[in-house]
N, C-alpha and C positions, 0 to 999 in steps of 0.2 A: 167522559173524554174518549174519543175513539182512537184506535191504532191504525195506522195506514201505511203504504210504503210510498216514499218520495222518490219519483224518477227525475233526474236532472235533464232538462231539455236545453241544449245550447244552440243557439243559431249564431255560430260565430263565437270567438273567444271573449267577447265582453258582455254576453247577456246570460242570464240564468232564469230558470223558472221552476216553479214547484208544482209537479204532475201528480197524478192519481196513481192508485197502486198498478204496478207493472203485472200484467196478466198474459197468459198465452193467446187468449182471443178477447180483444176489447169489443165492447158492444157498440152500435152505431151511434155517432155523435148526436143524433136527433132523439135517441132513446133515453139518453142520460140526462137526469135532472138533479143539479148539485143541491144538497141540502142547504137551507139558510138559516142563519142566526136570527135573534131576536130584533136585530135591526134590518132585516130583509137583506142581508148580504151574504155572499156565498161562505159557507161554515168551513174554515180551514183548520179549527181549533183540533187539536190532538198531537200525538207522537208520531214523527215520521222519519224515515231513513232514506238516504240516497245510495247506499252500499250496492255496488255492482261490479261485475267483471268487465263491464264496458269501459272503454279508456277515453281519455279526453281526444287524443289524436288516433287517427285512424291507421292501422298497421299498412304498410305499403303493398302487402300481398293483396289487399281488397281493392287496391285501385280507386276508382270513384264509386265504388258500390257501397250505398248506404245500409243496405240489408243484408245480412248473413244467411247463407243456407243453413238448412236443417242439420246437414252433417258438419259444418263448421261450429254451429253452437254446440252440438253434441260433443265434439272434441274439446272445446274450450271449458264447458261445464263438466265434462268427464275428467279432464286433467286436473281440475280443480278438486273435485271429489276424490281422486286418488291421492293427491297430496294431503288432503285432510286425514284420509283413512291411514295413511303411512305415519303420520304425525301421531295419530292416536293408538297405533300398534304398540304393544308391551315393550319395553326396553331394558336392557340390562343397566342396573344403576351404577355400575362402574364404568360405564362408558365415559370417554374423555372427549372433549371439545375436538381433539384432533381426530378422533374416530368419526364424527359427524360427516354426512355426505357433503361432498364439495358444492353441490348445488341443491338447495332445498327449497327453491321456488321464492317467488316475490323478491327476486333480485337479492337473495341473502345466499351466502355460502361459508362453509367452514363454521369457525367460532361465532360467526354472525347469525348462524341459525338460532341463537338463543330465543329470539321471538317466535316461539312456536304457535301452532294453530289455536292454542288456549287463550292466547292474549290478543289476537288479531280478529278483525270482523270486517274485511273488505268485500263482503257480498259473495254469493256462491251462483249467480244467474246473470245472464246477458240482459241488458236493458231493452224493453220492448216498448214501441210506440205504435199504438192502433194494432197491436199484434205483430208487429214486424220487429224481429231482433235486429238491433242497429250495431254496426261495426265501429262507431265513435260517437261522442256527443256533438263534435263539431260537424255541421253539415255545409257550411259555407266559409271557405272555398271549398269546390267540388271534390278535392281530394281528401278532405277531412282532416287536414292538418294546419298548424299554426303557419302564418306567412313568415318568409325568412327575415331576419334582421336586416336592416339597411347596411351598406358596405361602411366599414370604420366604426360601427357602434360597438362598444363593449358593455356588456350586460353586468350591472353591479352585483357583486358576491360578497355577502358579509362575511363568509368563511375565509374569504382571501385577503381581507383587510388586515393592515397593520395593528398589532397589539389585541387581535381577536382571542377572547378568553381570559384576558387579564383581570377585566373588572366587569361589573353586570352591564355597565353602559356599553361595553364593546360586544355584548352578546346580541343574538337576533331577538326581535321583539317576540316571536314564538317561544324562544328559551327563557325569556323572562316573564312567559304567561300573560303578555300583554295583548296579544293577537293569536289567532289559531296558527297551526302549522299547515303549510300549503294554502290551499284557498278555501278551507272548509267553510268560513264565514263569509266567502265572497268578497267583491265579485271575482269570478262567478262561484257559486257553492259547488265544490268538488268533492268526491268522496276520497278518503285516505285510507290508510292501512287499518284504521280502527276508529272509534269515536265519531261514527257517521249518523248519529242521531240528532233530531231536531225537534223542539217543542214549540208549537204556535199558539199564541194566545191573542185574542182579539177583543178590542173595544169598538165603539161606534166611529171613532176617527183614527184608530192606531192599530197596527198589526205588529206584534213583537215576535221574533224568532230567536229562540234560545238555542244556541249551537253548543252541542256537547263538548267539542274539542276546544279547550281553554276557555270554556264558558262565556264566549262572545254573545252579546245580545244585539240582533239588527232590529232597529226600530223604523218602521214604514209608516209615515204619515199619509193617510188617505187624503186625496184632494189635488193630487198632481203639483203641489207647490215646492220648490226648492228653495234653499237659502240663497240670498243674494248679496249678503254682506261679507262674503269671502270667509267667514269663520267655519270650522269644521270641528264640532264637538266630539271629543273623544277620538280614537284611533281609525274609525271606519268613516267612509263618506257616507253621508247621510241619504236615504233614500226615500222616495214619495210614491204613493200609489196613484195610478191613473186609471181611467176607464179605457178598456180594451175589450177584446173578445177572443181569448184564447180558446183552444178547441175543447178543453176538457169541462167548461161550464158556459152557461148562457149569461146570467147577471153577473158581468165581471169585474174583477178588480186584479190589476197587475202591477208589478214593481219595476221601477226604473230607477237606477243609479247613474249619476253623471259620468260621461265616458272616461274610462280609466285604462286606456291601452298601455300596453308593456312599452318602455322607452325603446325607441329605434324600431318598432315594428312598422313594416311597410304597409 
């Protein structure tokens, strides 16, 4: 079973795809031939990861630029390396949480710095597509950001509901280990602070994606047929494989999940 790197490619907020290993210089599309399995299909089996420093939404400082400059990449990846080096440095065992730095990266500060670099695995490099370092997963809209919510729409927030934390039924599905935290299992499959690994297993008519975060398994039935009886087995929306032509292989299989837009998005 091969080990590769998964690069999450997003064309808008409702789609995701599994791509080949991110490299500094990708070979020409017509030079690559995807390995085939015993059924003559592209062989995706193996262990993948989509850990990356690239974010879903583009930072406003990049404007409409999809591609980062070499200096911008060097700064982002360099700052990350410095954070890991500082975390790995020897420390006085008598240090208290009140002595921790106010800001320790990843949005943590003070006592919240307990999740040190030994326990997280968010990736150390910027995602590259065809050798281009990308400033965000989202490429449409052009600014690389999620569209605003419609006026008057209130986004549901489990943590603000009445009786949150009183019973298991009042907890989020992720806290009950029923679904992954964030969107690790999709749609769309996005990297998190850790547990960004996926294992893919294939049969003649089915692809299974085992998600490390909260052990979700996404089953994709090859053939492009969705259920029409309105039933939804399990917690996830079922997916179906269709024939298409992604850039990373020629004999294609792609995944489609019924539209699952966030409520109130314009």
